[in-house]
C-alpha positions in Angstrom: -120.3 -104.3 68.8 -119.7 -107.1 66.3 -119.3 -107.0 62.6 -119.7 -109.4 59.9 -116.5 -111.0 58.8 -115.0 -109.6 55.4 -115.0 -112.1 52.7 -111.9 -110.4 51.0 -109.4 -112.7 49.4 -106.0 -111.4 50.7 -104.0 -113.4 48.1 -105.4 -111.4 45.1 -105.3 -108.0 44.4 -108.5 -106.3 46.1 -109.1 -103.6 43.6 -108.4 -104.2 39.9 -108.2 -100.9 37.7 -110.9 -101.0 35.0 -109.0 -102.1 31.7 -110.8 -100.4 29.4 -113.0 -97.7 30.8 -115.4 -96.1 28.4 -114.3 -92.7 27.0 -116.7 -89.8 27.5 -118.0 -88.1 24.1 -115.4 -85.8 22.7 -112.9 -86.7 25.1 -109.3 -88.1 24.7 -109.8 -92.0 25.4 -108.3 -92.7 29.2 -105.2 -94.5 29.8 -105.4 -98.3 30.3 -102.9 -100.6 32.2 -99.7 -101.3 29.8 -101.0 -99.5 27.1 -99.5 -96.2 25.5 -101.3 -93.1 25.8 -103.3 -91.7 22.9 -100.9 -89.8 20.2 -102.9 -86.8 20.7 -102.7 -87.1 24.8 -99.3 -88.3 25.1 -97.3 -85.5 23.2 -95.4 -84.0 26.0 -95.7 -80.1 26.7 -92.5 -78.4 25.7 -90.5 -77.8 28.9 -89.5 -74.5 30.0 -85.8 -74.0 30.6 -84.6 -71.2 32.5 -81.0 -70.2 33.4 -80.9 -72.0 36.7 -82.0 -75.5 37.0 -83.8 -76.6 40.4 -83.8 -80.2 41.7 -86.6 -82.1 40.1 -87.8 -83.2 43.3 -88.7 -79.5 44.0 -91.7 -79.5 41.9 -92.9 -82.7 43.9 -92.3 -81.0 47.1 -93.9 -77.9 45.9 -97.0 -79.7 44.7 -97.4 -81.7 47.8 -96.5 -79.0 50.5 -99.9 -79.1 52.0 -99.3 -83.2 52.7 -96.0 -82.4 54.2 -97.5 -79.9 56.5 -100.3 -82.6 57.5 -97.6 -85.2 58.2 -95.9 -83.0 60.6 -98.8 -82.1 62.7 -101.9 -80.7 63.1 -100.7 -77.1 62.1 -102.5 -76.9 58.8 -105.9 -77.6 60.6 -105.4 -74.3 62.3 -105.9 -72.4 58.8 -109.3 -73.3 58.3 -112.0 -70.5 58.8 -115.7 -71.7 59.5 -117.4 -75.0 59.9 -117.7 -77.6 57.3 -119.9 -80.5 56.7 -118.8 -83.8 58.6 -119.2 -85.7 55.4 -115.6 -86.9 54.1 -114.6 -86.8 50.4 -112.1 -89.5 50.8 -114.3 -92.6 50.8 -116.0 -91.6 47.9 -112.9 -92.3 45.4 -111.8 -95.6 47.0 -113.0 -99.0 46.5 -114.9 -100.8 49.0 -112.0 -103.1 50.0 -109.6 -100.6 50.7 -107.0 -101.9 52.9 -105.9 -98.7 54.9 -107.5 -95.3 54.8 -106.2 -92.1 56.3 -108.1 -88.6 56.4 -107.2 -85.2 57.8 -110.2 -83.1 58.1 -108.1 -79.7 58.0 -111.5 -78.0 57.0 -112.4 -78.5 60.9 -116.0 -79.4 60.5 -118.6 -78.6 63.4 -117.3 -77.3 66.6 -113.6 -78.4 65.6 -112.2 -74.7 64.8 -113.9 -73.2 67.9 -112.3 -75.9 70.1 -109.2 -76.0 68.5 -108.6 -72.3 69.1 -109.8 -72.7 72.6 -107.2 -75.7 73.2 -104.1 -73.9 71.8 -105.0 -70.8 73.6 -103.0 -72.5 76.4 -99.9 -72.4 74.6 -97.6 -69.4 74.1 -98.5 -67.1 71.2 -102.0 -68.2 70.7 -103.6 -66.6 73.8 -105.6 -63.9 71.5 -108.0 -65.7 69.5 -108.1 -62.9 67.1 -104.5 -63.3 66.0 -104.7 -67.2 65.6 -105.3 -67.3 61.9 -102.5 -64.8 61.3 -99.8 -66.6 63.6 -100.9 -69.8 61.9 -100.6 -68.5 58.5 -97.1 -67.0 59.1 -95.9 -70.4 60.5 -97.3 -72.3 57.4 -95.7 -69.5 55.2 -92.4 -70.3 56.7 -93.0 -74.3 56.4 -93.8 -74.0 52.9 -90.8 -71.8 52.1 -88.5 -74.1 53.9 -90.0 -77.0 51.8 -89.8 -75.0 48.5 -86.4 -73.3 49.0 -88.2 -70.1 49.0 -90.1 -70.3 45.6 -93.7 -70.7 47.2 -95.8 -69.9 50.3 -98.8 -71.2 51.7 -100.9 -68.2 51.6 -99.9 -67.0 48.3 -99.7 -70.3 46.4 -101.5 -73.2 48.2 -104.4 -71.4 50.4 -106.2 -69.7 47.5 -107.2 -73.5 45.9 -107.0 -75.9 49.2 -110.3 -76.5 50.7 -108.6 -78.3 53.6 -109.3 -82.0 53.4 -106.5 -84.7 52.8 -107.3 -88.3 52.3 -105.0 -91.3 51.4 -106.1 -94.8 50.6 -103.9 -97.8 50.1 -106.0 -100.1 47.7 -104.1 -103.3 48.1 -101.2 -104.4 50.4 -97.7 -105.0 48.8 -96.2 -108.3 48.5 -93.7 -109.8 51.1 -90.5 -111.1 50.8 -88.6 -113.2 53.2 -84.6 -113.7 52.8 -81.4 -113.6 55.3 -82.9 -110.4 56.7 -86.2 -111.2 57.3 -89.7 -110.0 56.4 -89.9 -107.0 53.9 -91.5 -105.4 51.1 -89.3 -105.2 48.4 -88.7 -101.9 46.2 -91.1 -103.3 43.2 -94.0 -103.7 45.5 -94.9 -100.5 46.9 -98.5 -100.6 47.4 -100.9 -99.0 45.1 -102.4 -95.8 46.8 -104.3 -93.0 45.7 -104.4 -89.7 47.5 -106.7 -86.4 47.3 -106.7 -82.8 48.4 -110.1 -81.0 48.2 -110.2 -77.9 45.8 -112.2 -74.6 46.7 -111.0 -73.0 43.4 -110.0 -74.9 40.4 -108.8 -71.8 38.6 -106.2 -71.0 41.2 -105.3 -74.7 41.4 -104.4 -74.7 37.7 -102.6 -71.6 37.7 -100.6 -73.0 40.7 -100.0 -76.0 38.7 -98.9 -74.0 35.7 -96.7 -72.2 37.8 -95.1 -75.5 39.0 -94.6 -76.7 35.5 -92.7 -73.5 34.6 -90.5 -74.5 37.5 -89.6 -77.9 36.5 -86.8 -77.6 33.6 -86.4 -80.6 31.7 -89.4 -82.6 33.3 -92.0 -84.2 31.0 -95.8 -83.9 31.5 -98.0 -86.1 29.8 -101.8 -85.6 29.6 -104.9 -87.8 28.9 -108.6 -87.2 29.8 -111.2 -89.3 31.5 -114.7 -87.8 31.7 -114.0 -84.2 32.7 -110.9 -84.6 34.5 -107.6 -84.3 33.3 -104.8 -87.2 34.3 -101.0 -85.7 34.0 -98.4 -87.9 34.6 -95.0 -86.1 35.6 -91.6 -87.5 34.8 -88.6 -85.4 36.0 -85.3 -85.2 34.0 -83.4 -87.9 36.3 -85.9 -90.8 35.2 -89.1 -92.5 35.4 -88.5 -93.9 38.8 -89.4 -90.4 40.3 -92.4 -90.2 38.0 -96.1 -89.9 39.5 -99.4 -88.9 38.1 -102.2 -86.7 39.2 -105.8 -85.8 38.1 -107.8 -82.4 38.6 -111.5 -82.1 39.1 -113.7 -79.2 40.3 -113.5 -80.8 43.6 -110.3 -82.7 44.3 -106.5 -83.0 43.4 -105.8 -86.8 43.0 -102.5 -88.1 43.0 -101.1 -91.8 42.8 -97.8 -93.4 41.1 -99.5 -94.4 38.0 -102.6 -93.0 35.6 -104.0 -96.4 35.7 -104.9 -96.0 39.8 -106.5 -92.7 38.8 -108.3 -93.9 36.5 -109.8 -96.5 38.7 -110.3 -93.9 41.3 -112.4 -91.7 38.7 -114.2 -94.7 38.0 -115.6 -94.9 41.7 -116.1 -91.5 42.3 -118.4 -91.2 39.0 -120.4 -93.9 40.6 -119.3 -96.6 37.9 -117.8 -98.8 40.6 -118.7 -99.3 44.1 -116.8 -97.2 46.9 -115.6 -97.2 50.3 -118.4 -94.8 51.3 -120.9 -97.4 50.2 -119.3 -100.2 52.2 -121.3 -101.4 54.9 -118.7 -103.2 57.0 -116.8 -99.7 56.5 -120.0 -97.4 57.6 -120.6 -99.5 60.6 -117.2 -99.4 62.1 -116.5 -95.4 61.2 -119.9 -94.7 62.2 -119.0 -95.4 65.9 -116.4 -92.5 65.7 -117.4 -88.9 66.2 -118.5 -87.3 63.0 -116.7 -83.8 63.9 -113.1 -84.5 63.8 -109.6 -83.6 63.1 -109.1 -87.1 61.1 -109.5 -90.4 61.1 -107.9 -93.9 60.1 -109.3 -97.5 58.9 -107.1 -100.4 58.7 -108.1 -103.9 57.5 -105.9 -106.1 59.3 -107.2 -109.4 58.3 -105.7 -109.3 54.7 -102.1 -109.1 56.3 -102.5 -112.6 57.8 -102.4 -114.7 54.6 -99.8 -112.1 53.0 -97.2 -112.2 55.9 -97.7 -116.1 56.3 -96.8 -116.6 52.5 -93.9 -114.4 52.9 -92.4 -116.3 56.0 -91.9 -119.5 54.4 -88.1 -119.1 54.6 -88.1 -118.4 58.3 -87.0 -120.8 60.9 -89.7 -123.5 62.7 -89.3 -121.7 66.0 -89.7 -118.0 64.3 -92.4 -118.9 62.1 -94.4 -120.5 64.8 -94.2 -117.6 67.0 -95.3 -115.3 64.1 -98.2 -117.8 63.1 -99.6 -117.6 66.7 -99.4 -114.0 66.5 -101.1 -113.4 63.4 -104.1 -115.7 64.4 -104.5 -113.1 67.4 -104.4 -110.2 64.9 -107.6 -108.1 64.9 -110.0 -108.0 61.9 -110.0 -104.1 61.6 -108.9 -101.1 63.6 -110.8 -97.5 63.0 -109.9 -94.5 65.1 -110.4 -90.7 65.1 -108.7 -87.6 66.5 -110.7 -84.7 67.8 -110.3 -82.0 69.9 -112.4 -80.3 72.7 -112.0 -77.3 74.6 -109.3 -78.4 76.9 -108.6 -82.0 75.6 -107.3 -83.8 72.6 -109.4 -87.1 72.2 -108.3 -90.4 70.2 -111.1 -93.0 69.9 -110.3 -96.2 68.4 -112.6 -99.3 67.7 -110.8 -102.8 67.3 -112.9 -105.3 65.9 -111.6 -108.6 67.1 -110.6 -112.1 65.2 -111.4 -115.4 66.4 -108.5 -115.7 68.5 -107.9 -111.8 69.2 -107.1 -111.7 73.2 -109.6 -109.3 75.0 -109.7 -108.2 78.6 -113.0 -108.3 80.4 -114.3 -105.2 81.5 -114.9 -104.6 85.3 -114.4 -102.2 88.2 -111.9 -102.5 90.9 -110.9 -100.5 94.0 -107.3 -100.7 93.3 -107.3 -96.8 92.6 -108.6 -96.2 96.0 -105.4 -98.2 97.5 -103.2 -95.7 95.6 -101.5 -92.4 96.8 -103.6 -89.1 95.5 -100.1 -88.0 94.4 -99.8 -90.9 91.8 -98.2 -89.5 88.7 -98.2 -92.9 86.6 -101.0 -95.1 87.2 -101.7 -98.3 85.1 -104.4 -101.2 85.9 -104.6 -104.4 83.9 -106.9 -107.5 83.9 -106.4 -111.1 84.4 -102.6 -110.6 85.3 -102.2 -114.0 86.4 -103.3 -115.9 83.4 -101.2 -113.4 81.3 -98.0 -114.1 82.9 -98.9 -117.9 83.2 -99.1 -117.7 79.3 -95.9 -115.9 78.8 -93.8 -118.2 81.2 -95.1 -121.3 79.6 -94.1 -119.8 76.4 -90.7 -119.1 77.6 -90.5 -122.5 79.0 -91.2 -124.2 75.7 -89.1 -122.1 73.5 -86.1 -121.8 76.0 -86.2 -125.6 76.7 -85.3 -125.6 80.4 -83.4 -128.8 81.6 -86.1 -131.1 82.9 -84.3 -131.9 86.0 -83.7 -128.1 86.8 -87.5 -127.5 86.1 -88.6 -130.4 88.3 -86.5 -128.9 91.3 -88.1 -125.5 90.9 -91.5 -127.1 90.5 -91.0 -129.5 93.5 -90.1 -126.2 95.5 -93.2 -124.2 94.1 -95.5 -126.9 94.6 -97.0 -126.2 91.3 -96.1 -125.9 87.6 -93.8 -122.7 87.6 -96.5 -121.2 85.0 -99.2 -121.4 87.5 -97.5 -119.7 90.5 -99.4 -116.4 89.9 -102.4 -117.6 88.7 -104.0 -116.5 92.0 -103.4 -112.8 91.0 -106.4 -111.3 89.2 -106.6 -107.6 88.3 -103.4 -105.5 88.8 -102.4 -101.7 89.1 -99.1 -100.0 89.1 -98.4 -96.9 90.9 -95.4 -94.1 90.8 -96.2 -91.4 93.1 -94.4 -88.3 93.4 -93.9 -86.3 96.9 -91.1 -83.7 96.3 -88.0 -85.3 95.2 -89.0 -88.7 96.3 -91.0 -91.7 94.4 -93.2 -94.3 95.7 -93.5 -97.1 93.8 -95.8 -99.9 94.4 -98.2 -102.7 92.9 -101.7 -103.9 94.1 -103.4 -107.0 92.9 -106.8 -108.6 93.5 -106.8 -112.3 94.6 -109.0 -115.0 93.4 -108.2 -117.3 96.3 -107.0 -115.5 99.6 -105.7 -119.2 100.9 -103.7 -119.9 97.7 -102.1 -116.6 97.7 -101.2 -116.6 101.2 -99.4 -120.1 100.8 -97.7 -118.8 97.6 -96.4 -115.5 99.1 -95.0 -117.6 102.2 -93.2 -119.6 99.9 -91.6 -116.9 98.3 -90.7 -115.7 102.0 -89.0 -119.2 102.8 -86.9 -118.7 99.6 -85.5 -115.5 100.4 -84.8 -116.6 104.3 -83.2 -119.6 102.7 -81.2 -117.8 100.6 -79.9 -115.3 103.5 -78.9 -118.3 105.4 -76.0 -119.0 103.1 -73.4 -116.4 104.6 -73.5 -112.6 104.6 -76.3 -111.0 102.6 -76.7 -107.1 101.7 -80.1 -107.0 103.1 -82.3 -107.7 106.0 -85.5 -109.3 106.6 -88.3 -108.0 109.0 -92.1 -108.7 109.6 -94.3 -106.8 111.2 -98.4 -106.4 111.7 -100.0 -103.5 110.0 -103.9 -103.1 110.1 -104.1 -106.7 111.3 -102.0 -108.3 108.3 -98.5 -109.8 108.0 -96.1 -107.5 106.2 -92.5 -108.6 105.1 -89.7 -106.0 104.2 -86.7 -106.8 102.7 -84.3 -103.6 103.3 -80.9 -102.9 102.0 -77.7 -102.7 104.1 -75.4 -100.2 103.5 -71.7 -101.4 103.2 -69.4 -99.1 104.5 -67.2 -99.9 101.7 -69.7 -99.4 99.2 -72.0 -97.2 100.8 -75.9 -96.7 99.2 -76.2 -92.9 97.8 -77.6 -90.5 100.2 -79.8 -88.9 97.3 -81.5 -91.8 96.3 -85.1 -90.7 95.1 -86.8 -93.8 96.9 -86.5 -95.7 100.0 -84.3 -98.9 99.3 -86.7 -101.3 101.0 -89.4 -103.6 99.4 -92.3 -104.8 101.2 -95.3 -107.3 100.7 -98.0 -108.7 102.1 -101.9 -109.4 101.7 -104.8 -107.4 103.2 -108.4 -107.5 102.4 -107.8 -110.0 99.6 -105.5 -107.5 97.9 -101.6 -108.5 97.4 -99.3 -105.5 98.1 -95.7 -105.5 96.8 -93.9 -101.9 96.6 -90.8 -99.7 97.9 -90.5 -98.0 101.0 -93.8 -97.2 102.7 -95.9 -98.0 99.9 -97.4 -101.3 101.6 -98.3 -99.7 105.0 -99.6 -96.5 103.2 -102.0 -98.4 100.8 -103.2 -100.9 103.4 -104.5 -98.1 105.6 -105.4 -95.5 103.1 -108.8 -93.9 103.1 -110.6 -93.2 99.9 -110.8 -89.3 100.1 -106.9 -89.7 100.4 -106.4 -92.0 97.3 -106.0 -91.7 93.6 -109.6 -92.4 93.1 -110.5 -89.6 95.4 -108.3 -87.2 92.9 -110.6 -85.0 91.2 -108.1 -84.7 88.2 -108.0 -88.6 87.9 -111.9 -89.1 88.6 -112.9 -86.7 86.0 -110.5 -88.2 83.5 -111.7 -91.5 84.0 -115.3 -90.5 83.4 -114.4 -88.9 80.5 -112.5 -92.1 79.3 -115.3 -94.3 79.8 -115.8 -94.8 83.3 -114.8 -97.2 86.1 -115.9 -100.4 84.5 -113.3 -100.7 81.8 -110.8 -103.3 80.6 -107.7 -101.3 81.8 -106.3 -98.1 82.5 -103.2 -95.8 81.8 -103.0 -92.6 83.7 -100.3 -89.8 83.9 -100.0 -86.7 85.5 -97.8 -84.9 83.3 -97.8 -81.6 85.6 -96.5 -83.8 88.5 -94.0 -85.5 86.3 -92.7 -82.1 84.8 -92.4 -80.8 88.3 -90.3 -84.0 89.5 -87.8 -83.8 86.5 -87.3 -80.1 86.8 -85.7 -80.6 89.9 -83.1 -82.7 88.4 -82.1 -80.0 85.9 -78.5 -78.7 86.5 -78.1 -75.2 87.4 -76.2 -74.4 84.2 -79.2 -75.3 82.1 -82.0 -74.0 84.0 -82.1 -70.2 82.5 -82.5 -72.2 79.0 -84.8 -74.6 80.1 -87.2 -71.9 81.6 -86.9 -69.6 78.5 -87.1 -72.0 75.7 -88.8 -75.2 76.9 -90.9 -74.7 79.9 -93.7 -72.2 78.6 -94.5 -75.2 76.2 -94.7 -77.8 78.7 -96.6 -76.1 81.3 -99.8 -76.3 79.2 -99.8 -79.9 79.1 -101.4 -81.1 82.4 -102.5 -85.0 82.4 -103.2 -88.1 80.1 -105.6 -91.1 80.4 -106.3 -94.0 78.1 -109.0 -96.6 79.1 -110.6 -99.5 77.2 -114.2 -101.4 77.1 -115.0 -104.7 75.7 -118.6 -104.9 74.2 -119.9 -107.9 72.3 -116.4 -109.0 71.2 -115.0 -105.3 70.1 -112.9 -103.2 72.4 -113.4 -99.4 72.5 -110.1 -97.4 73.2 -110.2 -93.6 74.4 -107.1 -91.7 75.1 -107.4 -87.9 76.3 -104.7 -85.5 76.5 -105.6 -82.6 78.9 -104.2 -79.0 78.7 -104.8 -76.4 81.1 
């Protein structure tokens, strides 16, 4: 699907906090940008000074302990009990032109709790669903104690008030500066952001915050009111550089670097200002994602283009040109979500293309049917010849090859160097595992079999010409396989420097064309691929076939597949005996659950949809 272009002006701040929001009757006037807090609100609360003085950062860590756990993984999501509404709180307090949005639905809406319990049941310690919450609570208590130096626990201090939703929005991009070290964001230009934690029990939250204040000696807390919300600015004894603000409402705990941005967020939440939740562009992009999910992300990339270009004025001409070309290909926006199903994690992404964003066409091929059923790694890509041509053309231009040398190479090839492989269309690479041996190879469809044969023959001629200038460490042989000519270049073992006996692959390279497919690979890859039946191929492998269907089907713009179980088995054979016991005890039980991974994309009406699945067993 396609979306209307954004009319956002990236060179200006996309979100201007209200300069003087109206005060609610009987409330303390709200803070405004650059103005002191009202006298009755600005008076600091008297600090509590116990005998021992913990570090100021401890207060921040304790307050945001939940956020820390969110960042470290999905662990906090396991805590929730019961299903919640799929509707997210985050977009309701952010402006419509928010440039980056992240949500973590730790309340596990819809089927996510049931699916998560089933998913985690494949891992050690989670086999019993009845003990699921207890085990996770114990884990989070330990993490919270470590983060707060044993002052707080999750179950005792955070869980009573936290409802389970975390959201963070960046409301405008930072200014970029360039210099001797290249592009970068200055310390003074940290982007304005607003974060939120959903609140189930405000009284419990107020009690927790009161305890945190008591544990913050020398810190200053300055209060103001905005409507029914209380805005608090915390400044540690160490100075204002670590200050931040938070606001408490009945439904959320908001936090930001400054009170002005909290005022703006509260204005949006109250309906006085438009919200991201009401943005048609945001809703159209996010609506394509599953509503029942663990989390979501939304990035507006187009606003960065002008910003980075403005900050690259001091770069040299070549670097600036390369950067400019890359920026022109930048997508307009990216939206993504993560959800859990019974035996898999599912990542969905929607990439909204810009005018010059390169998109691979969606189509089906028979390349997987040419690969071994034991392929542990498989990747399929579209329009490989055109892609290689663009890369080579760029390298020739940037490196500036001497005209005479380039003319000699092109005279031998018969075409411009960047056009030599244009006959290749779609290509697939496979790494198959058979015990302690690997078979690696490439198969590519050809657009013109005659041209392909001519180009391959030129390569063979070049290799034979090189071998004519004295002793070479390889031999060249040709044979007929399934009616097609296959050329094999095999390494010779020099008695003075013999090849290792335990190589995980056969030291020979073969290539040839059969049924309009070009093959190139180590060992017997080519002969096997040319004669393979579909039932004995990767396409006939049930694990691959079911994963491909779940990822979007055989018609796609590319595929990446990894048989994690097969790779683990291969790597385990390489573990030395002295490390085997430790691996079997501490590592293997956790890796055994991971079965396979697949990612596939499709292009529809100028947008690309990507889906990645991680299977457990």
